Residue frames relative to the residue before (quaternion, step in Angstrom):
aa qw qx qy qz dx dy dz
M 1.0000 0.0000 0.0000 0.0000 0.00 0.00 0.00
L 0.6768 0.4824 -0.2970 0.4702 3.60 0.86 -0.94
E 0.6140 0.5513 -0.3438 0.4482 3.55 1.09 -0.70
S 0.6197 0.5396 -0.3347 0.4613 3.60 1.06 -0.73
F 0.6429 0.5051 -0.3157 0.4815 3.58 1.01 -0.82
K 0.6170 0.5521 -0.3370 0.4482 3.57 1.02 -0.84
Y 0.6778 0.4826 -0.2918 0.4717 3.60 0.88 -0.93
A 0.6383 0.5275 -0.3240 0.4575 3.57 1.00 -0.80
I 0.6506 0.5024 -0.3058 0.4804 3.58 0.96 -0.89
E 0.6201 0.5368 -0.3383 0.4613 3.60 1.02 -0.79
G 0.6469 0.5210 -0.3123 0.4610 3.59 1.02 -0.79
I 0.6416 0.5092 -0.3166 0.4784 3.56 1.00 -0.82
I 0.6665 0.4992 -0.2970 0.4672 3.58 0.89 -0.94
Y 0.6325 0.5329 -0.3315 0.4540 3.59 0.94 -0.88
T 0.6725 0.4957 -0.2994 0.4609 3.56 0.85 -0.97
F 0.6561 0.5107 -0.3116 0.4600 3.58 0.94 -0.87
K 0.7015 0.4823 -0.2725 0.4484 3.60 0.89 -0.92
T 0.7929 0.3701 -0.1694 0.4534 3.58 0.92 -0.87
Q 0.7431 0.3931 -0.2162 0.4965 3.59 1.14 -0.44
R 0.4036 -0.7390 0.4942 0.2163 3.56 -0.46 1.27
N 0.6685 0.5102 -0.3111 0.4427 3.59 0.90 -0.89
M 0.6001 0.5466 -0.3632 0.4573 3.59 1.09 -0.63
R 0.6489 0.5052 -0.3234 0.4682 3.59 0.95 -0.83
I 0.6271 0.5197 -0.3319 0.4759 3.59 1.03 -0.77
H 0.6511 0.5178 -0.3157 0.4565 3.61 0.89 -0.91
V 0.6702 0.5022 -0.3042 0.4540 3.60 0.92 -0.89
V 0.6419 0.5078 -0.3302 0.4701 3.61 0.94 -0.82
I 0.6643 0.4899 -0.3033 0.4761 3.58 0.89 -0.92
A 0.6221 0.5470 -0.3397 0.4455 3.60 0.99 -0.79
F 0.6683 0.4881 -0.3087 0.4689 3.59 0.90 -0.87
L 0.6370 0.5152 -0.3306 0.4686 3.60 1.01 -0.75
V 0.6537 0.5092 -0.3090 0.4668 3.58 0.95 -0.87
I 0.6489 0.5065 -0.3188 0.4699 3.59 0.94 -0.84
F 0.6285 0.5285 -0.3315 0.4645 3.59 0.98 -0.84
F 0.7028 0.4524 -0.2738 0.4758 3.60 0.80 -0.98
S 0.5905 0.5709 -0.3663 0.4372 3.58 1.11 -0.59
F 0.6773 0.4544 -0.2850 0.5035 3.58 0.99 -0.82
F 0.6334 0.5448 -0.3223 0.4450 3.58 1.00 -0.86
L 0.7415 0.3944 -0.2109 0.5002 3.57 0.97 -0.89
K 0.3785 -0.7701 0.4450 0.2562 3.57 1.35 0.12
L 0.0304 0.8149 -0.5742 0.0731 3.54 0.65 1.15
S 0.5476 -0.5911 0.4753 0.3533 3.54 -1.22 0.54
K 0.6803 -0.4681 0.3582 0.4355 3.57 -1.28 0.23
T 0.6521 0.5165 -0.3141 0.4575 3.57 0.94 -0.86
E 0.6600 0.4970 -0.3067 0.4725 3.58 0.94 -0.85
M 0.6371 0.5199 -0.3272 0.4656 3.59 1.01 -0.77
I 0.6341 0.5219 -0.3287 0.4664 3.58 0.97 -0.83
L 0.6503 0.5109 -0.3133 0.4668 3.59 0.94 -0.87
M 0.6490 0.5105 -0.3218 0.4633 3.59 0.96 -0.83
F 0.6816 0.4844 -0.3004 0.4589 3.61 0.86 -0.89
F 0.6397 0.5046 -0.3325 0.4750 3.61 0.99 -0.73
T 0.6570 0.5165 -0.3059 0.4561 3.56 0.96 -0.87
I 0.6480 0.5024 -0.3083 0.4824 3.58 0.95 -0.88
S 0.6545 0.5162 -0.3108 0.4566 3.58 0.92 -0.90
L 0.6245 0.5514 -0.3369 0.4387 3.58 0.98 -0.82
V 0.6628 0.4974 -0.3057 0.4689 3.60 0.92 -0.88
I 0.6849 0.4856 -0.2908 0.4588 3.59 0.84 -0.96
V 0.6472 0.5032 -0.3189 0.4756 3.60 0.97 -0.81
A 0.6421 0.5178 -0.3286 0.4599 3.61 0.94 -0.83
E 0.6486 0.5110 -0.3154 0.4677 3.59 0.97 -0.83
M 0.6651 0.4962 -0.3089 0.4648 3.60 0.97 -0.79
I 0.6385 0.4988 -0.3291 0.4850 3.60 1.00 -0.74
N 0.6138 0.5430 -0.3348 0.4652 3.58 1.03 -0.79
T 0.6565 0.5068 -0.3010 0.4708 3.58 0.94 -0.90
A 0.6568 0.5097 -0.3102 0.4611 3.59 0.95 -0.86
I 0.6522 0.5049 -0.3153 0.4694 3.59 0.96 -0.83
E 0.6530 0.5090 -0.3152 0.4640 3.59 0.92 -0.89
A 0.6668 0.5002 -0.3057 0.4601 3.61 0.90 -0.90
T 0.6478 0.5191 -0.3199 0.4567 3.58 0.97 -0.82
I 0.6600 0.4938 -0.3094 0.4742 3.58 0.92 -0.86
D 0.6525 0.5098 -0.3134 0.4649 3.59 0.97 -0.85
L 0.6184 0.5361 -0.3358 0.4663 3.59 1.12 -0.62
I 0.6940 0.4966 -0.2688 0.4468 3.55 0.96 -0.93
T 0.8172 -0.0659 0.0832 0.5665 3.58 0.90 -0.88
D 0.2389 -0.7390 0.6073 0.1673 3.52 -1.20 0.62
K 0.5589 0.5803 -0.3829 0.4519 3.56 1.34 0.13
Y 0.5617 -0.5817 0.4620 0.3643 3.53 -1.24 0.51
H 0.1022 0.7565 -0.6420 0.0712 3.54 -1.01 0.88
E 0.5482 -0.6529 0.4176 0.3143 3.55 -0.87 0.97
L 0.6597 0.5012 -0.3193 0.4601 3.62 0.97 -0.76
A 0.6123 0.5264 -0.3482 0.4761 3.60 1.08 -0.66
K 0.6349 0.5261 -0.3185 0.4676 3.56 1.00 -0.85
I 0.6522 0.5145 -0.3114 0.4615 3.57 0.92 -0.92
A 0.6605 0.5103 -0.3142 0.4523 3.60 0.86 -0.93
K 0.6776 0.4817 -0.2958 0.4705 3.58 0.89 -0.91
N 0.6700 0.4995 -0.3050 0.4567 3.60 0.94 -0.83
V 0.6371 0.5151 -0.3293 0.4695 3.59 1.00 -0.77
A 0.6487 0.5073 -0.3163 0.4710 3.59 0.96 -0.84
A 0.6508 0.4953 -0.3125 0.4831 3.59 0.98 -0.82
G 0.6219 0.5448 -0.3317 0.4544 3.58 1.07 -0.72
A 0.6162 0.5399 -0.3394 0.4623 3.57 1.07 -0.71
V 0.6354 0.5096 -0.3251 0.4804 3.58 1.02 -0.79
L 0.6493 0.5246 -0.3173 0.4500 3.58 0.92 -0.90
I 0.6606 0.4991 -0.3121 0.4659 3.59 0.88 -0.90
S 0.6710 0.4843 -0.3130 0.4660 3.61 0.90 -0.83
A 0.6482 0.5126 -0.3240 0.4607 3.61 1.03 -0.74
V 0.6466 0.4943 -0.3189 0.4857 3.60 0.96 -0.81
N 0.6144 0.5404 -0.3373 0.4655 3.58 1.00 -0.80
S 0.6644 0.5069 -0.3137 0.4508 3.59 0.91 -0.88
M 0.6422 0.5130 -0.3294 0.4646 3.59 1.04 -0.71
V 0.6395 0.5167 -0.3231 0.4688 3.58 1.01 -0.78
V 0.6551 0.5018 -0.3096 0.4725 3.59 0.90 -0.91
A 0.6595 0.5026 -0.3114 0.4642 3.60 0.90 -0.91
Y 0.6368 0.5262 -0.3293 0.4574 3.59 0.94 -0.83
I 0.6745 0.4986 -0.2976 0.4559 3.57 0.84 -0.98
I 0.7094 0.4545 -0.2663 0.4682 3.59 0.91 -0.87
F 0.7677 0.4120 -0.2102 0.4434 3.60 0.81 -0.98
Y 0.5347 0.6847 -0.4097 0.2781 3.61 1.01 -0.70
D 0.7154 0.4503 -0.2723 0.4596 3.61 0.63 -1.08
K 0.6587 0.5209 -0.3147 0.4424 3.57 0.94 -0.85
I 0.6861 0.4592 -0.2827 0.4884 3.58 0.90 -0.89
Y 0.6200 0.5440 -0.3367 0.4542 3.58 1.02 -0.79
N 0.6631 0.5039 -0.3042 0.4624 3.60 0.92 -0.87
I 0.6480 0.5073 -0.3193 0.4699 3.60 0.95 -0.83
L 0.6820 0.4794 -0.2919 0.4689 3.58 0.85 -0.93
S 0.6256 0.5366 -0.3377 0.4546 3.59 1.01 -0.76
R 0.6577 0.5014 -0.3094 0.4693 3.57 0.94 -0.87
L 0.6548 0.5129 -0.3131 0.4585 3.58 0.96 -0.83
I 0.6843 0.4859 -0.2846 0.4633 3.58 0.90 -0.91
Y 0.7491 0.4180 -0.2346 0.4573 3.58 0.75 -1.02
N 0.6341 0.5126 -0.3402 0.4684 3.62 1.13 -0.42
N 0.6650 0.5015 -0.3032 0.4629 3.59 1.20 -0.41
K 0.5802 0.5855 -0.3850 0.4151 3.61 1.21 -0.04
């Protein structure tokens, strides 16, 4: 069991070290989590944020696994390899866009209220 966790952690570390987009996703995730606590999101909103963040990170890891598998199988151009890589990248894109929509829906009112208070209290 511990060995399985070790391999899983190695996969996470590999993806973080080798994939620029994974590092970007992780930095953004930490910023979102920080702002989520700062803005005092409800439990439900926090759960939605964590699921959304997880979806993006999982999609990026699956994309990395698919790319590595294809690269292992062939180093030549093949239309099916291109399709597989593009579909996997598309999954990451959809999850990232979804995360932006969820963040917008959750954060908009809270940020709008803070900015409104700042603007109207300074007049």
